[in-house]
C-alpha positions in Angstrom: -20.4 16.0 -25.3 -17.9 18.8 -25.9 -15.1 18.3 -23.1 -13.4 21.6 -21.8 -9.7 22.2 -21.5 -9.9 25.1 -19.3 -8.4 25.1 -16.0 -10.5 26.5 -13.1 -9.7 30.0 -11.5 -6.9 29.4 -9.1 -9.1 30.4 -6.0 -11.4 27.5 -6.8 -10.4 24.0 -5.2 -12.0 20.7 -6.5 -12.7 18.1 -3.9 -9.6 16.3 -4.5 -8.0 19.4 -3.5 -10.0 20.1 -0.4 -9.7 16.6 0.7 -5.7 17.2 0.2 -5.9 20.3 2.4 -7.7 18.5 5.6 -5.8 15.1 4.9 -8.8 13.0 5.0 -10.3 10.9 1.9 -12.8 12.2 -0.4 -15.2 9.7 1.1 -14.7 11.3 4.3 -15.2 15.1 3.0 -18.3 13.5 1.3 -19.5 12.7 4.7 -18.9 15.8 6.1 -21.3 17.3 3.3 -23.9 15.0 4.1 -23.6 15.9 8.2 -23.5 19.5 7.1 -19.9 20.3 8.7 -17.9 20.8 5.7 -17.3 24.1 4.7 -19.2 25.7 2.0 -19.4 25.1 -1.5 -21.1 25.5 -5.0 -22.0 22.8 -7.2 -21.7 23.3 -10.9 -22.6 20.7 -12.8 -21.4 17.1 -11.2 -18.7 18.5 -9.5 -18.4 20.8 -5.9 -16.0 23.5 -5.8 -14.7 25.6 -2.5 -13.3 29.1 -2.6 -9.8 28.9 -0.9 -11.1 31.7 1.3 -13.8 29.6 2.4 -11.5 26.7 3.2 -9.6 28.9 5.4 -12.2 30.4 7.2 -13.4 27.2 8.2 -9.7 26.1 9.4 -9.5 29.4 11.4 -13.1 29.1 12.8 -11.9 25.0 14.1 -8.5 26.2 15.6 -7.7 25.4 19.2 -5.3 26.9 21.1 -1.8 24.3 21.2 -2.6 24.1 25.6 -6.0 22.4 24.4 -6.3 19.0 24.8 -9.4 17.3 22.9 -11.7 15.3 25.1 -10.8 11.8 25.4 -13.2 9.6 22.9 -15.5 7.4 24.3 -15.0 4.0 24.2 -17.9 1.4 23.6 -18.6 -1.0 26.2 -17.9 -5.0 25.5 -21.1 -6.8 25.2 -20.0 -10.0 27.5 -22.2 -12.7 26.3 -22.8 -15.8 28.8 -23.5 -18.8 27.5 
């Protein structure tokens, strides 16, 4: 196998870079991909690549105003076990 030492174009981001941009782990990014909520990407060989513009558009589409609060998270009810 011949390994290329060429760097990808500056406007393409790999999995590591995208995960850092969103401040998430690569595992979480892969979950997003599986669920269909990650930004659009292209797969070349074994690697996934994202265009910087696609990342920025995804962020803009999911922005909230500073006055908006996220809805409270639902907590699971505890099961009480009676002996």
